[in-house]
C-alpha positions, 0 to 999 in steps of 0.5 A, spaced: 369 740 228 369 743 221 374 747 217 369 753 216 368 752 224 376 751 226 377 758 222 372 763 225 373 761 231 380 763 230 378 769 228 374 770 233 380 770 237 383 775 234 377 780 233 376 779 242 383 780 242 383 787 239 377 790 242 382 788 248 387 793 246 381 798 247 380 796 254 381 801 260 384 795 263 391 796 263 393 789 264 388 786 259 391 791 254 397 788 255 397 782 254 392 782 248 398 787 245 403 781 247 398 776 244 400 780 236 407 779 237 407 771 240 408 765 236 400 763 237 398 769 233 404 769 228 400 760 228 393 763 227 395 767 221 398 763 217 392 757 218 388 763 216 393 766 211 392 773 214 397 778 213 400 777 221 404 784 220 398 789 218 394 785 223 401 787 228 401 794 225 395 796 225 393 794 233 400 797 235 397 804 232 392 803 236 395 804 243 398 812 240 390 814 242 387 816 249 383 811 252 376 813 249 379 814 241 384 807 243 377 804 246 371 806 240 378 804 234 378 798 237 371 796 236 371 799 231 376 795 227 373 789 231 367 791 226 371 790 221 374 784 222 366 780 223 364 784 216 370 783 213 373 776 215 367 772 220 361 773 215 365 771 209 366 765 212 359 763 217 
């Protein structure tokens, strides 16, 4: 696997975790939020030169919104990940 493919997979993991943060299933959203405070996420962020604290802050703020708003915001964040990060390496 080349570096771009590995980086793209890493970013797609982040994108799915962000989307999962907006899930109506509390178990899924809780696990997704937990991922962002895990050592695995910290390693992924460091490997890809991503500001882990900024991402944690953004996804952490989602929990303050009602479900429909949270879901829409999570989807908007996922679209931004595509537009800003994933498309750069494709």
